[in-house]
C-alpha positions in Angstrom: -1.6 25.2 16.5 0.3 23.1 18.8 -1.5 20.7 21.1 0.1 18.6 24.1 -1.5 15.1 24.2 0.5 13.7 26.5 3.8 14.5 28.8 6.4 13.5 26.0 4.0 13.9 23.0 3.0 17.0 20.9 1.0 17.6 17.7 1.5 20.6 16.0 1.2 22.1 12.2 3.7 25.2 13.6 6.9 23.4 12.8 9.2 22.9 10.4 8.2 19.1 8.8 4.4 20.2 8.9 3.3 21.2 5.0 0.9 22.4 3.4 -1.1 22.6 7.4 -1.0 18.6 7.6 0.4 18.4 11.4 3.4 16.6 12.7 3.6 14.6 16.0 6.3 16.1 17.6 8.7 13.6 20.5 8.7 16.6 22.8 11.8 15.3 24.2 14.1 14.7 21.3 11.9 17.7 18.7 11.8 14.9 16.4 8.8 15.0 14.2 6.8 11.9 12.7 4.0 11.7 10.2 1.0 9.8 10.0 2.7 6.1 8.9 5.6 6.7 10.4 6.1 4.0 13.3 6.4 4.9 16.7 7.0 3.2 20.2 4.3 5.5 22.3 6.1 4.6 26.0 9.2 1.5 26.4 6.7 -1.0 27.3 4.5 -0.3 24.1 5.6 -2.1 20.2 6.0 0.4 17.6 2.6 1.7 16.3 2.1 3.6 13.6 1.5 7.3 14.3 -2.3 7.9 13.9 -3.0 5.1 16.1 -0.9 6.5 18.7 -2.1 10.0 18.7 -6.3 8.9 18.5 -5.4 6.9 21.3 -3.8 10.1 23.4 -6.6 12.2 21.7 -9.3 10.4 23.9 -7.5 11.2 26.8 -7.1 14.5 26.3 -8.8 17.5 26.8 -9.6 18.7 23.3 -11.5 22.0 23.0 -13.2 22.0 18.4 -9.8 23.1 17.2 -7.9 20.9 18.4 -9.8 18.1 17.6 -9.9 19.3 14.0 -6.3 19.0 14.4 -6.1 15.4 15.9 -8.9 14.9 12.6 -6.5 16.0 10.3 -3.7 13.8 11.5 -5.7 10.7 11.9 -7.5 11.0 8.5 -9.5 8.1 8.3 -8.0 4.8 9.7 -8.5 1.6 8.4 -10.0 -1.3 10.8 -7.4 -3.2 12.8 
């Protein structure tokens, strides 16, 4: 399954870097894949943040059904408080 979270970002468990159903965050323009603990820059004015936090933020504004929300939850896991 692949869910578009923003124009530049998608979450997928069908990508080669995804293992055992664990989704990866994809930067759509390059195809680069990130795990939940990787640090990414969501947009040029942002600082580097854990990919799990980026997905949690993007998911708040995306239209997600139960299946895609489960994919987000699997990626985000339980984030420790900031």
